Structure formats: structure tokens, C-alpha cells
C-alpha positions, 0 to 999 in steps of 0.5 A: 187776720194777722199782718205778715212781715215784709222786708221794709228797706234794702238795708233791713234784713229783718221783716216788718209788718207792711201792707201790700205794695202799691204797684206790681213793680214794687211788689216784684222788687220786694219779692226778689229781695225776700227770695234772696234773703231766704236763699242766703240762709241768714234768717233766724229760724223764727223769722223764716215762717213769717218771711215765707208767708210774706213772700206767698202774699207778694206772689199772689199780689203779683199774679193777680196784677198780671192776670188783670193786665192779661184780661184787659189785653184780651178785651183790647185784642177783641176790639172791645174796651171796657172798664176794669179795676186793679183792686 
């Protein structure tokens, strides 16, 4: 499966290949920057698809992290503690 581009830094307007972020917060921050870049209309047409794919990957990553935390809270609310993984 090919790597999808990401916004590598705040100063960079061009997506570059990158792994998924290390945390929910960094993923959300990158996603917000990417959305702003897409909405600006400043990306060349040939970069739009890659940027959209990266955004979709970041969205899925953030949703998965939130779901894992929600599941853990449900366990804690039930008075039971069990091991869980964020990977």
C-alpha cells in the first residue's frame, strides 16, 4: 500500500510521505492544518488527491484513538479495570 502525503511542517505547503502521528493531539493538529490548506484553494490539482487521502487517514486515526478512550471510560464507569491498547 503506498504511503499517503502529509503536511510535514507548518512552513511547508507541500505534502510529503509520513507515518501516522504518535498521538491524537498531533494527528488532530496536522488534520486541521491540512483542512485549512485544502480549503484555501492553494494546492495544485495534482496534489489534491494525495492531500485528501492523507486527511482521510488522519481522520480514521483520530476516530480510532477517541473510540479507544471512550471504550476505556465505559470500562472504568462500570467499576472494572482491564488492560487496553492504543495500537
